N, C-alpha and C positions, 0 to 999 in steps of 0.2 A: 565526332564531338567528344571531348574529354569528359571524364567522370565529373570533374569540378564544374564544367560548363553545363552538363546535363542537370546537375543539382540546382544551379543557378536558374536555368530555364524553367525548372519545375515550380519555382516560387510564383504564387499568384498575388499581385497587389490587390488589397481590399481597402476601400475607403468608406468610412461612415460619414455621410454628409448630411448636414442639418441646417435649417434656418434658425435654430436655437442652440441649445447646449450640445446636442448630439448624443445625449444619454440614451434616448429611446432607440435610435438607430444602432448604437453600439451594443446595447443589451440584446436586442433581437438578432442582430448580425452575429454576435458571438455565439448565441445559442444555436444558430443555424450552422456555423462553421465547425462547431464541435462534433457535428454528425459526420464530418468528412476527415477522418484521421489520416488518410493516405496522401493528403495534399499539404504542402507548406504554404502558409499564408503570411504575408507581410502587411500588417494592418496600420491604418492611420485614420485620425479623425479630423474632419474639416468642419468647424462649427461656425455659426452665425453667418451663413451664406444667405443673406436676406435681400439681395437685389441681383439683377441680371449681370451686372459687371463682375460681382464676386463669383457668381455661378460660372461665368465664362472663364474667369481666372482659375477656378477649381477644376473645370473641364480640361484646361490646358495642363495643369499639374498632373491630373489623373492620366491623361494621354501620354505625357512624357514618362511617367512611372511605368506604364505598360510597355513602352518602347524599350526602356532600360532593362526591364525584366524579361522581355521577349515573350510575354503572354498577356492575354486580354485582361484588363482590370475588372474588378467587381465593385459596384457601388451599391451600398445599402443606403437608401435615400429616404429621409423623413421631412423633406421640404414640402410644405402644404400648397405652395403656389405652383400651378402647372407650368407656368412660364420658366420658373427656375429649374424644374425637372427637365424641360425641353432643352434648356441651355446645357445642363449637365450631360445630357445624352449625346451631345456633340463630341464628347470624349471618346466615343466608340466603345465604352465599357458595357458590360452586362448590367442593366439597371434593375435593381430590386426595390420597388416602392413599398415602403412599410405600410402605408395607409390604403393603397389602391384596392386590395382584395376586400376591404371592409366598408369602404365609403358607399358604394352603390347599394349593397344590401341594406345598410342602415338608412340611407335616403328613402328607399322604397318602404321600409318598415315604419319609419317615423313620419313619412309624408312631408319631408322637409329637406331642402338642400343644405349642404354643409356651408359653413362660413369659414373660409380659409384664412384664419387669423394666425399670424406668425407668433411663435413664442408662447402659446397657451399651455402646452403640455407640462412645462416645468417653470412657468411663471408663478408669481404670488397671486393666486386666484382667491384663496380663502385665508385671510390674515390670521384667523383663530388657529387654523391647522398649522400654519407656518410658525406662529409663535409657540405653539405646543411643541413642535419639533426643536426649536431653538432652546426652549426651557429644558426639554429632556436632554439635550446635548450638554448643557451646563450642569445638569444633575449628574450625568454620567461622569463628567470630568471631575467634579468635586467629590464624587463617591467612588473614585477609582482606587483599587487596591487598599480598601479599608481606610482611606484618608479621612472620610467622615463616617461616623457610625450611627447616625440617626436615619434609620431606614423607614420611618413612618410613612413617607410619601412615595416609597419605591413601589413600582409595579412588579418588579422581579429582582432577585438577588442571585447572581451567579456565584457558585462556590466551587473552588478548585485549587489545586496546587499552583504554584507560580509557573507562568508561561504555558498554560493549557488552553489559552484562547479567550479568556474572560473579557479583557479590555476591548479588543476589536469587535467582539460580539455586542457588547454594551453600546459602543459608539454606533454600530450599524442599526441596532434597535431604536436608538434615539433619533438618528438622522432620518431614517426611512419611515418609521412608524410612530414617532413621538412617544415611545415607551421610556418611562423613567427606570433605567436599569442601573443597578449598583453591582459591585462585585466584591467578594471577600476572599482574600488569598489565605489558604490554610498554612499556618506556620508550624515549625517543629513542635511548639507547645500544644497547638491544637491537635496534632497528629499523635500525641502520646496516649490519647483515648479514642475509643470508637463512638463517642457521643458528640453531639453538636457543641460548638463553642457557646458559652452562656449568652453572648450578645446576639446570637442568631436565633435562639430558641423562640423568642416572641414573634418571629417573622417566618415561622416554619412554612406556612402556606405559600409564601412568596419565593421559596428556595428552589433553585434548579442546579443540579450538580453536573460538572464537566470532568471528564477524565481523558486520558491520553496514553498511547503506547509508550512505555518507558524509553525505548530506543529512540523514538521520535522526539520525546521530551529532551533526551540527552543531546540530540543534534541541535535543537533550538537553543538550549542553554549554553552549549559550546560556542554558538555564534555570539551570544551576549557576554558571557564571562568564560573565555577559553581556559581549559585546564584548571578550573576552580573546583573546590569541593562541592559547590552548588551544582555544577554541571556534570559531576561524576555519574557514571551509569548506575552504580550501586545506590547512590543517593536518590536518583530518579526512580529506581525500582522500589526503594523503601517508601518514598513519599506517595507514589501512585497506589501501592498496595494498601497503605494505611488509609488513604483517602477513600478508596473504593470500599474498604471494610466499613468505614463510617457511613458512607452513603447507603450501603446495604442494611446496616443495623437501623438506621434512621428512616429507611424506605423513601429516600429522596428520588425523584425522577432524575435519571442520569443518562448522559450521552457521551460517547467517545468522539473527540474532535480529530482523531488521528487522520482520517481520510475525508473529513467533512469541510465544506466551504463555509464561510461566514453566513452566507445566505441560507444554507441548509440548517446550520445550527440555530439561526434566528427563527426560521419557520417552525422548527421542532419545539423551541421554547414557547412560541406564541400558541401553537396548537395544544401543547400539553397543559399549559396553565390557563387555557381558555381566554387569552388576551385578544380582544378584537380591536383593531385600529385600521382606519383607512390610510392607504399609503400616500394619497394626495388629498 
């Protein structure tokens, strides 16, 4: 077998299969797969498998993927109907049922049998919570990069130099937690002093600062505006140093986003500022 064929054979097809969006299966499956760094995975999501015909079609697709890869597929399954799981199992894949390890202990503890209702995990169960998330998303978009400066209703205001991760973190906080998150980009004028910009001072208790490694910032800005003064490494170093000096003088809670995911950044913001929100 050639080296190329050996590498191809090493790929394991992984399918996240769900009777709903597939978010739960993919989230859990991804967390599991990251524990196995020596294997190459080719992942795919099959959503809304909510009847046996769709399950059998999915099983055929999964089986064909395994034959092509020359390795047994892995299925992370969050379908709640056992009949759908049985149909999927006809693929011959390794079946990992997201709910199976927890259902029986819960049934014993609660003294009640589960009701296998499709689409409950990510459906609109609580309209108040759903609308809070939508309103928070609108807030994040209208308060992006200092577009709006009325922060009275903000739960948190992220402060950082441009491209340090403020906007995606605000959107994540809004979408997943219903947090009204605004962000303020530090401009050259703001960085001329180590004190907070005047418009932020009344909201000090809502501030959370983000910083980033200058080399990483240079890479990000190069992708956005190649070979511009904005993207130059010396510009990035100067802005980051000035920003960090301000954060230190003002004693703002600060986190480097260099090697942090949006999920990690958001969790740190919530815990540091004591913001409590239910995700669903």
